[in-house]
Wavefront OBJ file of the C-alpha trace (Angstrom):
o trace
v 25.807 38.781 84.764
v 23.379 41.715 84.753
v 21.440 40.173 81.845
v 21.212 36.865 83.706
v 19.816 38.581 86.789
v 17.339 40.577 84.668
v 16.093 37.446 82.913
v 15.681 35.599 86.201
v 13.719 38.542 87.603
v 11.537 38.624 84.484
v 10.810 34.901 84.834
v 9.812 35.418 88.473
v 7.503 38.323 87.526
v 5.846 36.191 84.852
v 5.323 33.310 87.257
v 4.016 35.588 89.990
v 1.552 37.234 87.579
v 0.156 33.886 86.405
v -0.026 32.721 90.024
v -1.831 35.896 91.065
v -4.428 35.315 88.339
v -4.900 31.663 89.339
v -5.176 32.566 93.027
v -7.640 35.405 92.426
v -9.744 33.130 90.213
v -9.995 30.512 93.002
v -9.454 32.417 96.285
v -11.062 29.737 98.468
v -9.527 26.659 96.772
v -6.354 25.530 98.546
v -5.551 22.998 95.829
v -4.847 25.668 93.208
v -1.303 27.042 93.128
v -0.828 30.722 93.800
v 1.872 33.361 93.537
v 4.590 31.372 95.339
v 3.932 28.123 93.461
v 3.944 29.650 89.995
v 6.936 31.877 90.806
v 8.906 28.766 91.755
v 7.727 26.983 88.600
v 8.953 29.869 86.414
v 12.231 29.959 88.347
v 12.635 26.201 87.844
v 12.131 26.676 84.109
v 14.694 29.489 84.069
v 17.249 27.327 85.929
v 16.688 24.563 83.377
v 17.476 27.108 80.662
v 20.704 28.099 82.414
v 21.809 24.457 82.596
v 21.011 23.993 78.890
v 22.992 27.102 77.951
v 26.055 25.792 79.788
v 25.805 22.304 78.238
v 24.532 20.624 81.417
v 21.838 18.928 79.344
v 21.461 15.916 81.625
v 20.723 18.106 84.639
v 18.162 20.124 82.657
v 16.457 16.943 81.408
v 16.244 15.572 84.977
v 14.634 18.826 86.173
v 12.127 18.859 83.304
v 11.172 15.198 83.745
v 10.948 15.612 87.511
v 8.673 18.616 87.129
v 6.366 16.796 84.696
v 6.189 13.680 86.884
v 5.389 15.799 89.952
v 2.721 17.728 88.013
v 1.073 14.572 86.626
v 1.079 12.974 90.071
v -0.475 16.084 91.577
v -3.175 16.152 88.899
v -4.064 12.463 89.378
v -4.280 12.805 93.155
v -6.307 16.032 93.055
v -8.739 14.808 90.379
v -9.284 11.586 92.359
v -10.133 13.534 95.526
v -12.131 16.424 94.048
v -13.575 14.614 90.993
v -12.669 17.732 89.011
v -10.871 16.735 85.809
v -10.142 20.215 84.463
v -6.525 20.818 83.472
v -6.409 24.631 83.145
v -4.134 25.119 86.172
v -1.882 22.223 85.132
v -1.527 23.608 81.606
v -0.854 27.025 83.120
v 1.935 25.483 85.175
v 3.502 23.857 82.094
v 3.286 27.092 80.103
v 4.788 29.045 83.019
v 7.673 26.565 83.190
v 8.236 26.884 79.442
v 8.094 30.687 79.636
v 10.767 30.667 82.336
v 12.832 28.374 80.114
v 12.358 30.542 77.019
v 13.352 33.707 78.868
v 16.828 32.213 79.412
v 17.496 30.692 75.980
v 17.452 32.493 72.629
v 15.324 30.175 70.525
v 12.763 32.937 69.991
v 13.107 36.706 70.620
v 12.419 37.864 74.173
v 9.701 40.229 72.869
v 7.800 37.244 71.444
v 8.095 35.383 74.750
v 6.631 38.384 76.577
v 3.832 38.562 73.989
v 2.982 34.900 74.594
v 2.950 35.570 78.346
v 0.505 38.479 77.876
v -1.792 36.308 75.736
v -1.726 33.509 78.340
v -2.663 35.871 81.181
v -5.422 37.399 79.053
v -6.900 33.995 78.204
v -6.826 32.924 81.842
v -8.441 36.163 82.985
v -11.531 35.820 80.754
v -12.537 32.413 82.089
v -15.954 33.528 83.335
v -16.770 35.335 80.131
v -15.657 32.496 77.881
v -17.728 30.112 79.986
v -20.817 32.225 79.339
v -19.897 32.515 75.688
v -19.509 28.766 75.154
v -22.647 28.028 77.156
v -24.645 30.253 74.827
v -23.272 28.940 71.513
v -26.071 27.600 69.344
v -25.873 25.053 66.533
v -26.218 27.843 63.983
v -23.280 29.738 65.523
v -21.169 26.584 65.606
v -21.959 25.998 61.924
v -20.895 29.576 61.138
v -17.565 29.153 62.972
v -16.864 25.881 61.135
v -17.746 27.506 57.804
v -15.351 30.375 58.487
v -12.615 27.909 59.459
v -13.063 26.214 56.073
v -12.950 29.566 54.280
v -9.817 30.768 56.081
v -7.842 27.602 56.847
v -8.803 25.221 54.051
v -9.632 27.243 50.942
v -7.160 30.133 51.315
v -3.926 28.064 51.613
v -4.671 25.950 48.512
v -5.370 28.889 46.189
v -2.408 29.850 43.967
v -0.521 32.960 45.027
v 0.141 33.932 41.418
v -0.733 37.108 39.538
v -2.430 36.091 36.289
v -1.862 38.617 33.495
v -3.374 39.107 30.060
v -0.483 37.106 28.629
v -1.459 34.145 30.828
v -4.830 34.015 29.066
v -3.771 33.387 25.445
v -7.338 32.956 24.154
v -8.391 36.377 25.479
v -5.117 37.927 24.314
v -5.578 36.585 20.754
v -9.257 37.556 20.712
v -8.444 41.172 21.573
v -5.790 41.266 18.866
v -8.239 39.899 16.296
v -10.649 42.732 17.089
v -7.818 45.182 16.481
v -7.324 46.168 20.132
v -3.958 47.678 20.980
v -2.709 45.357 23.693
v 0.900 46.476 23.600
v 1.965 47.388 27.120
v -1.031 45.585 28.608
v 0.269 42.045 28.158
v 1.705 42.138 31.706
v -1.367 43.807 33.234
v -2.319 41.868 36.372
v -5.903 40.631 36.126
v -6.328 38.482 39.222
v -4.401 36.913 42.076
v -6.729 34.218 43.491
v -5.158 34.121 46.937
v -5.149 37.892 47.381
v -8.760 38.192 46.253
v -9.842 35.402 48.601
v -7.835 37.011 51.410
v -10.136 40.029 51.131
v -13.107 37.671 51.550
v -11.423 36.057 54.573
v -10.687 39.482 56.043
v -14.230 40.830 55.698
v -15.917 37.699 57.043
v -13.245 37.449 59.763
v -14.063 40.969 60.939
v -17.685 39.883 61.299
v -16.737 36.750 63.251
v -14.303 38.582 65.546
v -16.823 41.354 66.108
v -19.496 38.818 67.055
v -17.211 37.063 69.564
v -16.090 40.348 71.122
v -19.673 41.583 71.324
v -20.534 38.481 73.347
v -17.515 39.006 75.604
v -17.510 42.765 76.205
v -20.900 43.912 74.911
v -22.092 44.816 71.442
v -21.012 48.460 71.406
v -17.529 47.752 72.825
v -17.212 44.766 70.494
v -17.837 46.986 67.457
v -15.236 49.498 68.655
v -12.466 46.992 69.467
v -12.915 44.935 66.320
v -13.042 47.919 63.985
v -10.031 49.643 65.521
v -7.908 46.498 65.163
v -9.221 45.796 61.655
v -8.431 49.373 60.616
v -4.713 48.626 60.846
v -5.179 45.844 58.285
v -7.813 47.360 55.994
v -10.108 50.218 56.960
v -11.960 49.711 53.662
v -12.821 46.105 54.518
v -13.777 47.092 58.072
v -16.106 49.823 56.797
v -17.641 47.432 54.277
v -18.248 44.827 56.975
v -19.927 47.365 59.264
v -22.071 48.652 56.395
v -23.358 45.143 55.733
v -24.077 44.720 59.439
v -26.121 47.953 59.499
v -28.776 46.457 57.194
v -30.135 44.179 59.944
v -29.092 46.126 63.033
v -30.663 48.970 64.961
v -27.263 50.002 66.355
v -26.506 52.312 63.406
v -24.824 55.047 65.450
v -22.489 52.550 67.101
v -21.661 51.039 63.718
v -20.865 54.467 62.254
v -18.670 55.252 65.261
v -16.867 51.953 64.790
v -16.332 52.685 61.075
v -14.842 56.072 61.953
v -12.559 54.348 64.485
v -11.345 51.960 61.778
v -10.347 54.924 59.630
v -8.690 56.599 62.623
v -6.515 53.490 62.957
v -5.571 53.767 59.266
v -4.318 57.333 59.904
v -2.104 56.031 62.714
v -0.750 53.441 60.294
v 0.544 56.242 58.041
v 3.178 57.076 60.659
v 4.524 53.515 60.453
v 4.351 53.399 56.660
v 5.810 56.782 55.707
v 8.231 57.404 58.595
v 10.933 54.898 57.548
v 10.703 56.013 53.893
v 10.641 59.815 54.095
v 10.802 61.312 57.584
v 11.011 64.992 56.456
v 7.777 64.663 54.458
v 6.061 62.859 57.351
v 7.039 65.663 59.739
v 5.606 68.217 57.294
v 2.190 66.487 57.185
v 1.969 65.510 60.880
v -0.300 68.479 61.787
v -2.755 67.421 59.077
v -2.730 63.822 60.315
v -3.240 64.925 63.925
v -6.188 67.111 62.919
v -7.837 64.165 61.133
v -7.138 61.811 64.049
v -8.581 64.308 66.551
v -11.653 64.931 64.393
v -12.231 61.205 63.861
v -11.894 60.568 67.603
v -14.429 63.253 68.487
v -16.902 62.049 65.828
v -16.564 58.425 66.958
v -17.177 59.447 70.583
v -20.275 61.433 69.587
v -21.774 58.498 67.685
v -21.032 56.029 70.475
v -22.778 58.323 72.967
v -25.851 58.913 70.799
v -28.962 56.917 71.595
v -30.123 54.403 69.027
v -33.479 54.651 67.322
v -34.429 50.995 67.862
v -34.899 49.129 71.103
v -32.726 46.485 72.661
v -35.024 43.746 71.403
v -34.141 44.501 67.795
v -30.434 44.511 68.591
v -30.732 41.171 70.307
v -32.733 39.649 67.466
v -30.056 40.645 64.988
v -27.617 38.703 67.089
v -29.497 35.528 66.317
v -29.127 36.025 62.540
v -26.173 35.182 60.387
v -22.784 35.886 61.946
v -21.307 36.694 58.539
v -22.481 36.792 54.931
v -20.261 35.326 52.232
v -21.947 36.727 49.105
v -21.519 40.477 49.939
v -17.848 39.798 50.725
v -17.415 38.068 47.352
v -19.081 40.991 45.556
v -16.861 43.505 47.322
v -13.711 41.498 46.490
v -14.778 41.386 42.828
v -15.383 45.159 42.873
v -11.913 45.800 44.278
v -10.411 43.507 41.633
v -12.063 45.521 38.840
v -10.912 48.816 40.401
v -7.318 47.579 40.609
v -7.365 46.505 36.959
v -8.677 49.926 35.900
v -6.110 51.636 38.129
v -3.149 49.791 36.628
v -4.475 50.335 33.109
v -4.639 54.080 33.808
v -1.088 54.049 35.116
v 0.048 52.420 31.879
v -1.915 54.898 29.751
v -1.188 58.120 31.609
v 2.234 57.477 33.150
v 3.777 60.297 35.183
v 1.862 62.988 33.263
v -1.390 61.729 34.735
v -0.005 60.983 38.184
v -2.816 62.628 40.155
v -5.526 61.133 37.944
v -4.122 57.629 38.289
v -3.600 58.176 42.038
v -7.219 59.246 42.495
v -8.419 56.133 40.688
v -5.997 53.976 42.714
v -7.338 55.444 45.975
v -10.587 53.531 45.435
v -8.641 50.351 46.191
v -6.541 51.698 49.086
v -3.870 54.226 50.062
v -0.859 52.073 50.953
v 0.638 51.855 47.455
v 0.031 55.575 46.815
v 1.620 56.600 50.124
v 4.726 54.538 49.383
v 4.983 56.165 45.939
v 4.516 59.661 47.380
v 7.096 59.015 50.096
v 9.614 57.929 47.454
v 8.958 60.995 45.274
v 8.389 63.756 47.860
v 11.323 66.150 47.989
v 12.967 64.552 44.951
v 10.922 64.292 41.752
v 8.033 66.324 43.211
v 7.956 69.007 45.890
v 6.856 68.302 49.451
v 3.850 70.602 49.034
v 2.729 68.917 45.799
v 3.052 65.525 47.521
v 0.957 66.849 50.433
v -1.676 68.201 48.031
v -1.815 64.850 46.240
v -2.181 63.088 49.604
v -5.123 65.324 50.589
v -6.874 64.648 47.283
v -6.399 60.862 47.288
v -7.235 60.617 50.995
v -10.505 62.480 50.409
v -11.271 60.263 47.418
v -10.499 57.149 49.428
v -12.811 58.244 52.255
v -15.591 59.098 49.799
v -15.171 55.750 48.033
v -15.832 54.002 51.351
v -19.051 56.005 51.592
v -19.966 54.741 48.122
v -19.336 51.130 49.193
v -21.440 51.754 52.305
v -24.249 53.178 50.154
v -24.192 50.149 47.841
v -24.402 47.471 50.560
v -25.369 49.217 53.800
v -28.355 50.971 55.303
v -28.990 54.465 53.905
v -28.837 56.096 57.351
v -25.443 54.458 57.961
v -24.094 55.619 54.599
v -25.289 59.221 55.071
v -23.905 59.546 58.601
v -20.600 58.030 57.524
v -20.467 60.365 54.501
v -20.891 63.448 56.704
v -18.215 62.093 59.056
v -15.591 61.518 56.365
v -16.278 64.922 54.792
v -15.568 66.565 58.167
v -12.422 64.452 58.594
v -11.139 65.299 55.108
v -11.849 69.015 55.594
v -10.070 69.063 58.963
v -6.938 67.596 57.373
v -7.088 70.197 54.585
v -6.914 73.087 57.081
v -3.151 72.621 57.389
v -2.830 73.504 53.688
v -3.338 77.182 54.594
v -0.283 77.081 56.883
v 1.916 74.741 54.844
l 1 2 3 4 5 6 7 8 9 10 11 12 13 14 15 16 17 18 19 20 21 22 23 24 25 26 27 28 29 30 31 32 33 34 35 36 37 38 39 40 41 42 43 44 45 46 47 48 49 50 51 52 53 54 55 56 57 58 59 60 61 62 63 64 65 66 67 68 69 70 71 72 73 74 75 76 77 78 79 80 81 82 83 84 85 86 87 88 89 90 91 92 93 94 95 96 97 98 99 100 101 102 103 104 105 106 107 108 109 110 111 112 113 114 115 116 117 118 119 120 121 122 123 124 125 126 127 128 129 130 131 132 133 134 135 136 137 138 139 140 141 142 143 144 145 146 147 148 149 150 151 152 153 154 155 156 157 158 159 160 161 162 163 164 165 166 167 168 169 170 171 172 173 174 175 176 177 178 179 180 181 182 183 184 185 186 187 188 189 190 191 192 193 194 195 196 197 198 199 200 201 202 203 204 205 206 207 208 209 210 211 212 213 214 215 216 217 218 219 220 221 222 223 224 225 226 227 228 229 230 231 232 233 234 235 236 237 238 239 240 241 242 243 244 245 246 247 248 249 250 251 252 253 254 255 256 257 258 259 260 261 262 263 264 265 266 267 268 269 270 271 272 273 274 275 276 277 278 279 280 281 282 283 284 285 286 287 288 289 290 291 292 293 294 295 296 297 298 299 300 301 302 303 304 305 306 307 308 309 310 311 312 313 314 315 316 317 318 319 320 321 322 323 324 325 326 327 328 329 330 331 332 333 334 335 336 337 338 339 340 341 342 343 344 345 346 347 348 349 350 351 352 353 354 355 356 357 358 359 360 361 362 363 364 365 366 367 368 369 370 371 372 373 374 375 376 377 378 379 380 381 382 383 384 385 386 387 388 389 390 391 392 393 394 395 396 397 398 399 400 401 402 403 404 405 406 407 408 409 410 411 412 413 414 415 416 417 418 419 420 421 422 423 424 425 426 427 428 429 430 431 432 433 434 435 436 437
């Protein structure tokens, strides 16, 4: 009974929130439903869910059909009188009804229903900004969005998600044997996974597209920060690479460096989620080091965001009219990562456990996730906690420096140098805990 009351209350809160947004968006329009209307709609959806749960399907169907008929009739009458054929409020009403229904039934988890509700309110609240955004979309920008949709939604799904090894390329395998190469142990070496490689391309170009949209919605500097922080949870390396490419044609170098530092700050937060479930004692032992790096990264990012840029606003605006994303640099970076991963796995085969640190350092050029999982599995068992911490400091520093190398190869020199100084300070701050470990 308590759960039923809680769910009904949650449905009412959802409806009232949507109604408050609709009413605040049109405070002088009496035809738009407000808090009471949307609260009742959510409650009606919740009651329909209760009837469905107790096998009163016919009653629920009558309520749903009655609601839809009433809503369609209202829309037809209002559009005829006002000559306004927008359906945002009507769709909001349908979604609110469905949310009330979903709160009561267990088709999807309640957390997911709440997440959908948050997204709906967010989308409704940015109406004025999205209107300005759409009004300013040029043909070139539309072409870029369509191109990215093809890259992400058409090409990516059709690529095979299969790891091709040396054994899968018999001609190359036989050729190496003919030249006397020792290929024993390398026949299962993964050379390429087309879908994973293309996913890196999708990720890098997607960061550019998302950053462009957010910069139009919340301003260029805030757009850089939001996009990079979110992208850092997926791949701080790809986020840094994307920002480095953007620095070539932008005068906002300080903001871009600050955003790159934020992306790496997000990757440090991700370590808690990655290592905690695997080896909590080791995570607790390295928490001070992680906090020092997070604090240092936060301070550095704030400093760069506050610094004045060398160029004027005109240059920043002109860069906005250029390409939204560049495909070729993303392809080159994906190919570079593929080569690094091949070399990494070859070193693991050659060195084994005896060359653990060497192979880990090489692997850090491609990312830290796999190394962290390995360290979490070994720390306190096959290796000591302190040795695992020392290995983490080394590979983390190498990983940060490798991002500086990528930035140097494809970014502006000033961006690469400022980012290099930043990551050196971050790596050194994390190493301070070694004296107290």
